[in-house]
N, CA, C and O atoms as a MOPAC input file, in Angstrom:
PM7 MOZYME 1SCF
protein

 N    -23.39900 1  -123.18400 1    66.74500 1
 C    -22.21000 1  -122.96800 1    65.84500 1
 C    -21.49000 1  -123.77100 1    65.89200 1
 O    -21.08900 1  -124.48800 1    66.80800 1
 N    -21.06200 1  -123.62000 1    63.83800 1
 C    -20.10600 1  -125.06200 1    63.98300 1
 C    -18.34400 1  -123.96000 1    64.21600 1
 O    -18.19800 1  -122.77600 1    64.52000 1
 N    -17.34600 1  -125.02200 1    63.91100 1
 C    -16.18100 1  -124.10100 1    64.42900 1
 C    -15.24400 1  -123.22300 1    63.33600 1
 O    -14.09700 1  -122.78100 1    63.40500 1
 N    -16.42000 1  -123.17800 1    62.16100 1
 C    -15.35500 1  -122.31500 1    61.38800 1
 C    -16.26800 1  -121.03500 1    61.75600 1
 O    -15.59300 1  -120.01300 1    61.62600 1
 N    -17.60300 1  -120.76300 1    62.17900 1
 C    -18.43100 1  -119.92800 1    62.80000 1
 C    -17.74000 1  -119.02800 1    64.01700 1
 O    -17.58700 1  -117.81500 1    64.16000 1
 N    -17.40000 1  -120.16800 1    64.81500 1
 C    -16.66500 1  -119.30100 1    65.79800 1
 C    -15.24800 1  -118.93100 1    65.38900 1
 O    -14.82300 1  -117.91400 1    65.93600 1
 N    -14.46800 1  -119.51200 1    64.58300 1
 C    -13.40200 1  -118.97400 1    64.29900 1
 C    -12.99900 1  -117.47600 1    63.72300 1
 O    -11.99100 1  -116.78500 1    63.87100 1
 N    -14.45900 1  -117.24900 1    62.86700 1
 C    -15.25300 1  -116.18600 1    61.96700 1
 C    -14.99600 1  -115.09600 1    63.12300 1
 O    -14.31200 1  -114.07400 1    63.05600 1
 N    -15.59900 1  -115.51200 1    63.99900 1
 C    -16.41500 1  -114.53400 1    65.45300 1
 C    -15.49000 1  -114.15800 1    65.91900 1
 O    -15.44200 1  -112.93700 1    66.06600 1
 N    -14.45000 1  -114.87400 1    66.32700 1
 C    -13.05300 1  -114.83500 1    67.03600 1
 C    -12.38100 1  -113.66700 1    66.39700 1
 O    -12.15800 1  -112.64400 1    67.04500 1
 N    -12.04900 1  -113.79500 1    65.13000 1
 C    -11.31500 1  -112.97600 1    64.07000 1
 C    -12.01800 1  -111.57500 1    64.24700 1
 O    -11.40100 1  -110.69000 1    64.84000 1
 N    -13.30700 1  -111.33400 1    63.74900 1
 C    -13.84100 1  -110.28500 1    63.67800 1
 C    -13.98500 1  -109.30100 1    65.29500 1
 O    -14.35700 1  -108.14800 1    65.51200 1
 N    -13.47300 1  -110.45700 1    66.23400 1
 C    -13.71400 1  -109.69400 1    67.77400 1
 C    -12.08400 1  -109.00600 1    67.76000 1
 O    -11.93600 1  -108.00300 1    68.45700 1
 N    -11.11200 1  -109.42300 1    67.13700 1
 C     -9.74500 1  -109.07000 1    66.91400 1
 C     -9.85100 1  -108.25200 1    66.36200 1
 O     -9.28600 1  -107.26400 1    66.83200 1
 N    -10.54600 1  -108.06700 1    65.13500 1
 C    -10.25200 1  -107.09100 1    63.99300 1
 C    -10.51900 1  -105.75600 1    64.61200 1
 O     -9.86900 1  -104.74200 1    64.35900 1
 N    -12.20000 1  -105.88300 1    66.00100 1
 C    -12.57800 1  -104.74800 1    66.36200 1
 C    -11.78200 1  -104.37300 1    67.12000 1
 O    -11.46100 1  -103.20000 1    67.31000 1
 N    -11.26500 1  -105.55200 1    67.77400 1
 C    -10.39000 1  -104.15000 1    69.34800 1
 C     -8.96600 1  -103.86600 1    68.55600 1
 O     -8.30900 1  -102.92300 1    68.99700 1
 N     -8.56900 1  -104.39900 1    67.73000 1
 C     -7.42000 1  -103.10700 1    67.13600 1
 C     -7.81700 1  -102.16700 1    66.12800 1
 O     -6.93600 1  -101.39300 1    65.75400 1
 N     -9.24900 1  -102.04000 1    65.47000 1
 C     -9.50700 1  -100.75900 1    64.96400 1
 C    -10.12900 1  -100.17600 1    66.30600 1
 O     -9.99500 1   -98.95600 1    66.21700 1
 N    -10.60700 1  -100.41900 1    67.23400 1
 C    -10.85100 1   -99.00500 1    68.28000 1
 C     -9.55900 1   -99.14200 1    68.77200 1
 O     -9.85100 1   -98.26800 1    69.58800 1
 N     -8.06200 1   -99.49000 1    69.13400 1
 C     -6.73600 1   -99.28900 1    69.34600 1
 C     -6.27300 1   -98.08600 1    68.44800 1
 O     -5.61800 1   -97.09500 1    68.77000 1
 N     -6.74000 1   -98.40900 1    67.36900 1
 C     -6.01200 1   -97.40500 1    66.22300 1
 C     -7.03000 1   -96.26500 1    66.37900 1
 O     -6.48300 1   -95.18800 1    66.14300 1
 N     -8.18100 1   -96.15800 1    66.66200 1
 C     -9.10900 1   -94.92600 1    66.62500 1
 C     -8.58200 1   -94.12200 1    67.74800 1
 O     -8.46900 1   -92.89800 1    67.81100 1
 N     -8.27200 1   -95.04500 1    68.64200 1
 C     -7.81500 1   -93.67000 1    70.07900 1
 C     -6.65800 1   -93.61200 1    69.93600 1
 O     -6.33700 1   -92.70800 1    70.70700 1
 N     -5.25800 1   -94.17500 1    69.18500 1
 C     -4.74500 1   -93.44200 1    68.97000 1
 C     -4.42400 1   -92.61400 1    67.84700 1
 O     -3.48300 1   -91.82200 1    67.88900 1
 N     -5.22400 1   -92.77000 1    66.75800 1
 C     -5.56000 1   -90.94300 1    66.18700 1
 C     -6.35800 1   -89.75900 1    66.78300 1
 O     -6.55300 1   -88.65700 1    66.27100 1
 N     -6.65300 1   -90.09500 1    67.63100 1
 C     -7.66700 1   -89.16600 1    68.32100 1
 C     -6.83700 1   -87.88400 1    68.58600 1
 O     -5.89700 1   -87.85000 1    69.38000 1
 N     -7.40600 1   -86.49800 1    67.61500 1
 C     -6.05700 1   -85.43100 1    67.98400 1
 C     -6.58700 1   -84.63800 1    69.03600 1
 O     -7.73000 1   -84.18500 1    69.08600 1
 N     -5.80900 1   -84.51900 1    69.75300 1
 C     -5.90600 1   -83.56000 1    71.14500 1
 C     -5.42300 1   -82.16900 1    70.65800 1
 O     -4.55600 1   -81.94800 1    69.81300 1
 N     -6.35900 1   -81.03600 1    71.55500 1
 C     -5.39700 1   -79.74900 1    71.66000 1
 C     -4.10100 1   -79.74700 1    72.14100 1
 O     -3.10500 1   -79.31600 1    71.56200 1
 N     -4.18000 1   -80.31100 1    73.35500 1
 C     -2.87200 1   -80.61400 1    74.36600 1
 C     -2.50200 1   -81.58400 1    74.76300 1
 O     -3.15600 1   -82.45900 1    75.33000 1
 N     -0.96100 1   -81.55300 1    74.42100 1
 C     -0.63700 1   -83.18600 1    75.21300 1
 C      0.35400 1   -83.22000 1    76.33600 1
 O      1.23200 1   -82.36700 1    76.47100 1
 N      0.21600 1   -84.01600 1    76.95900 1
 C      1.45900 1   -84.08100 1    78.56200 1
 C      2.39400 1   -84.93500 1    77.83100 1
 O      2.19400 1   -85.84300 1    77.02400 1
 N      3.70600 1   -84.30900 1    78.41900 1
 C      5.10800 1   -84.64900 1    78.45100 1
 C      5.03500 1   -86.39200 1    77.92200 1
 O      5.45500 1   -86.88100 1    76.87300 1
 N      4.25800 1   -87.13900 1    79.22200 1
 C      4.27900 1   -88.59100 1    78.90900 1
 C      3.47300 1   -89.17700 1    77.63300 1
 O      3.74500 1   -90.33900 1    77.33000 1
 N      2.46600 1   -88.46400 1    76.82100 1
 C      1.82000 1   -88.43300 1    75.89400 1
 C      2.90200 1   -88.10200 1    74.48900 1
 O      2.92300 1   -88.88400 1    73.53800 1
 N      3.66200 1   -87.00100 1    74.52000 1
 C      4.27600 1   -86.71200 1    73.58000 1
 C      5.41400 1   -87.73300 1    73.32300 1
 O      5.80900 1   -88.19800 1    72.25400 1
 N      5.96300 1   -88.02200 1    74.98400 1
 C      7.09700 1   -88.87500 1    74.65100 1
 C      6.69500 1   -90.42800 1    74.12500 1
 O      7.62500 1   -91.19200 1    73.87000 1
 N      5.39000 1   -90.86100 1    73.97600 1
 C      5.17100 1   -91.93200 1    73.54200 1
 C      4.66700 1   -91.59600 1    71.97100 1
 O      5.07800 1   -92.46200 1    71.19900 1
 N      4.21600 1   -90.99800 1    71.59700 1
 C      4.16400 1   -90.62500 1    70.25700 1
 C      5.66800 1   -90.47900 1    69.48000 1
 O      5.84100 1   -91.11200 1    68.43800 1
 N      6.69500 1   -89.66200 1    70.00000 1
 C      7.91200 1   -89.78200 1    69.46000 1
 C      9.00800 1   -90.91000 1    69.69700 1
 O     10.18400 1   -90.94700 1    69.33500 1
 N      8.35800 1   -91.68400 1    70.31400 1
 C      9.42000 1   -93.12100 1    70.96500 1
 C     10.43500 1   -92.49000 1    71.63600 1
 O     11.54200 1   -92.84000 1    71.22800 1
 N     10.45300 1   -91.48500 1    72.74000 1
 C     11.51600 1   -90.92100 1    73.63900 1
 C     10.97900 1   -91.14600 1    74.92400 1
 O      9.84500 1   -91.56200 1    75.16200 1
 N     11.80300 1   -90.86700 1    75.69100 1
 C     11.61700 1   -90.88000 1    76.84900 1
 C     10.98000 1   -89.41800 1    77.67100 1
 O     11.36700 1   -88.25500 1    77.56000 1
 N     10.06000 1   -89.89400 1    78.36800 1
 C      9.13700 1   -88.66400 1    79.00200 1
 C     10.51600 1   -87.42800 1    79.41100 1
 O     10.70800 1   -86.31100 1    78.93000 1
 N     11.16700 1   -88.06100 1    80.29600 1
 C     12.63500 1   -87.12800 1    80.97600 1
 C     13.04900 1   -86.46200 1    79.92900 1
 O     13.47600 1   -85.32000 1    80.09500 1
 N     12.99800 1   -87.14700 1    78.40200 1
 C     13.85900 1   -86.24100 1    77.25500 1
 C     12.80700 1   -85.26900 1    76.99600 1
 O     13.30600 1   -84.14700 1    76.91400 1
 N     11.38800 1   -85.26100 1    76.81400 1
 C     10.63600 1   -84.39600 1    76.18200 1
 C     10.30500 1   -83.25200 1    77.08000 1
 O      9.72100 1   -82.24100 1    76.69200 1
 N     10.81400 1   -83.52100 1    78.61600 1
 C     10.73800 1   -82.24900 1    79.81800 1
 C     11.81000 1   -81.99300 1    79.44200 1
 O     11.62100 1   -80.79600 1    79.66000 1
 N     13.11600 1   -82.01700 1    78.94300 1
 C     14.29900 1   -81.45000 1    78.74400 1
 C     13.96000 1   -80.38100 1    77.70600 1
 O     14.17000 1   -79.16800 1    77.71100 1
 N     13.27300 1   -81.32400 1    76.65800 1
 C     13.48500 1   -80.25600 1    75.22600 1
 C     12.34100 1   -79.09400 1    76.04800 1
 O     12.64600 1   -77.90200 1    76.05200 1
 N     11.06100 1   -79.55400 1    76.70700 1
 C     10.72300 1   -78.11600 1    76.85000 1
 C     11.52300 1   -77.39900 1    77.77600 1
 O     11.63800 1   -76.20400 1    77.50200 1
 N     12.18500 1   -77.84200 1    78.92900 1
 C     12.55300 1   -76.77900 1    79.90100 1
 C     13.84500 1   -76.23900 1    78.66200 1
 O     13.89800 1   -75.03400 1    78.90800 1
 N     14.70600 1   -76.45900 1    77.68900 1
 C     15.49300 1   -76.40900 1    77.10400 1
 C     15.34500 1   -75.09400 1    76.18300 1
 O     16.22800 1   -74.27500 1    75.93100 1
 N     13.90000 1   -75.09700 1    75.71000 1
 C     13.38400 1   -74.44000 1    74.65900 1
 C     13.30300 1   -75.17800 1    73.15000 1
 O     12.76900 1   -74.69200 1    72.15300 1
 N     13.71500 1   -75.97800 1    73.20900 1
 C     13.65900 1   -77.18200 1    71.96700 1
 C     12.63700 1   -77.23900 1    71.28500 1
 O     12.60000 1   -77.09400 1    70.06300 1
 N     11.21500 1   -77.57300 1    72.39300 1
 C      9.92400 1   -77.21600 1    72.22400 1
 C      9.29700 1   -76.63900 1    72.96800 1
 O      9.29900 1   -76.65700 1    74.19900 1
 N      8.35900 1   -75.74600 1    71.82500 1
 C      7.53700 1   -74.71300 1    72.46900 1
 C      6.12300 1   -75.37400 1    73.54300 1
 O      5.08200 1   -75.98500 1    73.30000 1
 N      6.55000 1   -75.03800 1    74.34100 1
 C      5.34100 1   -76.01200 1    75.39900 1
 C      5.36300 1   -74.58100 1    76.31900 1
 O      6.17000 1   -73.65300 1    76.29000 1
 N      3.87700 1   -74.82900 1    77.32800 1
 C      3.76800 1   -73.99300 1    78.19900 1
 C      3.56500 1   -75.13800 1    79.51100 1
 O      3.59300 1   -76.36800 1    79.48000 1
 N      3.30000 1   -73.95100 1    80.94100 1
 C      3.37200 1   -74.79400 1    81.71900 1
 C      1.54100 1   -74.94800 1    82.24800 1
 O      0.61100 1   -74.14400 1    82.17800 1
 N      1.61400 1   -76.10700 1    82.67500 1
 C     -0.34800 1   -75.76900 1    83.39300 1
 C     -0.21400 1   -76.63000 1    84.68900 1
 O      0.26400 1   -77.72600 1    84.98100 1
 N     -0.99000 1   -75.41400 1    85.45200 1
 C     -0.76400 1   -75.98900 1    86.78600 1
 C     -1.58600 1   -77.40800 1    86.98300 1
 O     -2.72200 1   -77.36300 1    86.51300 1
 N     -1.33900 1   -78.23100 1    87.38400 1
 C     -1.93900 1   -79.26400 1    88.31500 1
 C     -1.84400 1   -79.81000 1    89.58400 1
 O     -0.80000 1   -80.12400 1    90.15700 1
 N     -3.20400 1   -79.93000 1    90.08200 1
 C     -3.27300 1   -80.51300 1    91.42300 1
 C     -3.20800 1   -79.26500 1    92.39100 1
 O     -3.78300 1   -78.18800 1    92.23600 1
 N     -2.66600 1   -79.51900 1    93.06600 1
 C     -2.61600 1   -78.03500 1    94.38900 1
 C     -1.27700 1   -77.89700 1    94.55200 1
 O     -0.41100 1   -78.70800 1    94.22400 1
 N     -1.09700 1   -76.52700 1    95.22600 1
 C      0.19300 1   -75.92700 1    95.26100 1
 C      0.39500 1   -75.40700 1    93.99800 1
 O     -0.35100 1   -75.06000 1    93.08200 1
 N      2.29400 1   -75.46000 1    94.27800 1
 C      3.03400 1   -74.61700 1    93.25500 1
 C      3.58600 1   -75.13200 1    91.92400 1
 O      4.20100 1   -74.48900 1    91.07300 1
 N      3.15800 1   -76.73200 1    91.91700 1
 C      3.55200 1   -77.49800 1    91.16000 1
 C      2.86300 1   -77.27200 1    89.35600 1
 O      1.76200 1   -76.74100 1    89.20700 1
 N      3.33100 1   -77.54500 1    88.67000 1
 C      2.90100 1   -77.00400 1    87.66100 1
 C      3.87700 1   -78.29100 1    86.46300 1
 O      4.94400 1   -78.81400 1    86.78400 1
 N      3.05700 1   -78.56500 1    84.96700 1
 C      3.66200 1   -79.20700 1    84.48300 1
 C      3.76100 1   -79.09100 1    82.90300 1
 O      2.77200 1   -78.58800 1    82.37000 1
 N      4.83400 1   -79.49100 1    82.04800 1
 C      4.63400 1   -79.05900 1    80.83700 1
 C      3.52100 1   -79.63300 1    79.88600 1
 O      2.94600 1   -80.70400 1    80.08100 1
 N      3.27300 1   -78.70800 1    78.74000 1
 C      2.05400 1   -79.51500 1    78.00800 1
 C      2.28100 1   -78.77800 1    76.64300 1
 O      2.60100 1   -77.59000 1    76.60600 1
 N      2.04600 1   -79.77100 1    75.19500 1
 C      2.69800 1   -79.43100 1    73.92500 1
 C      1.07200 1   -79.32100 1    73.31700 1
 O      0.07600 1   -79.95900 1    73.65900 1
 N      1.22500 1   -78.30500 1    72.33500 1
 C      0.33600 1   -78.38500 1    71.11700 1
 C      0.45500 1   -79.13000 1    70.02700 1
 O      1.41800 1   -79.54000 1    69.38000 1
 N     -0.72200 1   -79.23400 1    69.93600 1
 C     -0.99000 1   -80.55400 1    68.40600 1
 C     -0.40200 1   -79.63900 1    67.40900 1
 O      0.10000 1   -80.26200 1    66.47400 1
 N     -0.30000 1   -78.29900 1    67.30900 1
 C      0.45000 1   -77.74400 1    66.46800 1
 C      1.99800 1   -77.90600 1    66.36300 1
 O      2.80500 1   -78.07100 1    65.44800 1
 N      2.05000 1   -77.75900 1    67.99500 1
 C      3.89800 1   -78.31000 1    67.96300 1
 C      4.34000 1   -79.41800 1    67.72400 1
 O      5.29700 1   -79.67400 1    66.99300 1
 N      3.71400 1   -80.12100 1    68.28600 1
 C      3.96800 1   -81.59300 1    68.18200 1
 C      3.68900 1   -81.97800 1    66.69500 1
 O      4.11100 1   -83.13200 1    66.77700 1
 N      3.46400 1   -81.91200 1    65.96600 1
 C      3.01500 1   -82.04200 1    64.14300 1
 C      4.48100 1   -81.21000 1    63.86200 1
 O      5.30800 1   -81.81700 1    63.18300 1
 N      4.67500 1   -80.46700 1    64.13100 1
 C      5.98700 1   -79.41600 1    63.87500 1
 C      7.14300 1   -80.34600 1    64.27600 1
 O      7.61900 1   -81.08000 1    63.41000 1
 N      7.53800 1   -80.36300 1    65.29900 1
 C      8.37800 1   -81.14400 1    65.98100 1
 C      8.71500 1   -82.81500 1    64.91600 1
 O      9.88900 1   -83.15600 1    64.77600 1
 N      7.64400 1   -83.63000 1    64.31000 1
 C      7.43800 1   -84.33500 1    63.94600 1
 C      7.87500 1   -84.13300 1    62.19900 1
 O      8.34500 1   -85.07000 1    61.55300 1
 N      7.64400 1   -82.86900 1    61.65400 1
 C      8.11500 1   -82.79100 1    60.54800 1
 C      9.37200 1   -82.20400 1    59.89200 1
 O      9.76200 1   -82.26200 1    58.72500 1
 N     10.00500 1   -81.49700 1    61.21700 1
 C     11.24900 1   -80.58800 1    61.43300 1
 C     12.08300 1   -80.76100 1    62.18600 1
 O     13.26300 1   -80.64200 1    61.85400 1
 N     11.72300 1   -81.07700 1    63.36200 1
 C     12.79200 1   -81.45000 1    64.53000 1
 C     12.60000 1   -80.38100 1    65.25900 1
 O     11.72100 1   -79.52300 1    65.17800 1
 N     13.70900 1   -80.51800 1    66.15900 1
 C     13.44800 1   -79.69400 1    67.54900 1
 C     14.20300 1   -78.16400 1    66.89400 1
 O     14.89300 1   -77.96100 1    65.89500 1
 N     13.80900 1   -77.47100 1    67.73500 1
 C     14.43800 1   -76.28400 1    67.68000 1
 C     15.91600 1   -75.89300 1    68.09800 1
 O     16.32700 1   -76.36200 1    69.15900 1
 N     16.80300 1   -75.02000 1    67.30600 1
 C     17.96600 1   -74.96300 1    67.86300 1
 C     18.60700 1   -74.86300 1    69.54000 1
 O     18.22300 1   -73.87800 1    70.17000 1
 N     19.20300 1   -75.47500 1    69.99400 1
 C     19.93600 1   -75.40700 1    70.99100 1
 C     20.53100 1   -73.88800 1    71.61700 1
 O     21.71800 1   -73.57100 1    71.54500 1
 N     19.31000 1   -72.91000 1    72.32800 1
 C     19.73500 1   -71.95800 1    72.51700 1
 C     21.35900 1   -72.11600 1    73.33100 1
 O     22.13100 1   -71.16800 1    73.18600 1
 N     21.75900 1   -73.17400 1    74.06000 1
 C     22.85500 1   -72.85000 1    74.79900 1
 C     24.39600 1   -73.22400 1    73.76800 1
 O     25.52100 1   -73.11500 1    74.25600 1
 N     24.13300 1   -73.69400 1    72.21100 1
 C     25.03300 1   -74.06700 1    71.45600 1
 C     25.18500 1   -72.30200 1    70.35500 1
 O     26.11800 1   -71.88600 1    69.66700 1
 N     23.76500 1   -71.67800 1    70.67200 1
 C     24.17400 1   -70.31000 1    69.57800 1
 C     25.23200 1   -69.43200 1    70.35700 1
 O     25.01400 1   -68.95900 1    71.47200 1
 N     26.21100 1   -69.29400 1    69.75900 1
 C     27.02100 1   -67.89500 1    70.00700 1
 C     26.45500 1   -66.90700 1    69.85300 1
 O     25.43200 1   -66.93300 1    69.16800 1
 N     26.88800 1   -65.73200 1    70.40600 1
 C     26.39800 1   -64.57400 1    70.42100 1
 C     27.69900 1   -64.01200 1    69.21200 1
 O     28.78000 1   -64.59600 1    69.14100 1
 N     27.31600 1   -62.71000 1    68.26400 1
 C     28.44000 1   -62.40000 1    67.83600 1
 C     28.86100 1   -61.11900 1    68.38200 1
 O     29.92200 1   -60.69600 1    67.92100 1
 N     28.33500 1   -60.47100 1    69.17200 1
 C     29.00800 1   -59.69500 1    70.16700 1
 C     30.18700 1   -59.88100 1    70.59900 1
 O     30.65300 1   -59.13700 1    71.46200 1

């Protein structure tokens, strides 16, 4: 092979690798862990867990492993809503009218 052919093959390999990474990122899942949501939204996982705990993001608890431990999971629909509309109001800041 010539150096030009080697260069083209190397560039094609790099393009295929990047394309595979893009396809993997764009795979739509039904449910996401707090770590996945944090990565997608570019926030800390602790922040996402707090949003779930405070009701700023609609999330559900899922049993994980053995024992009473459970973790938050966020639906694709809710992730899309948060990306487009933002967080739900903080219930601690809503004052009652009574």
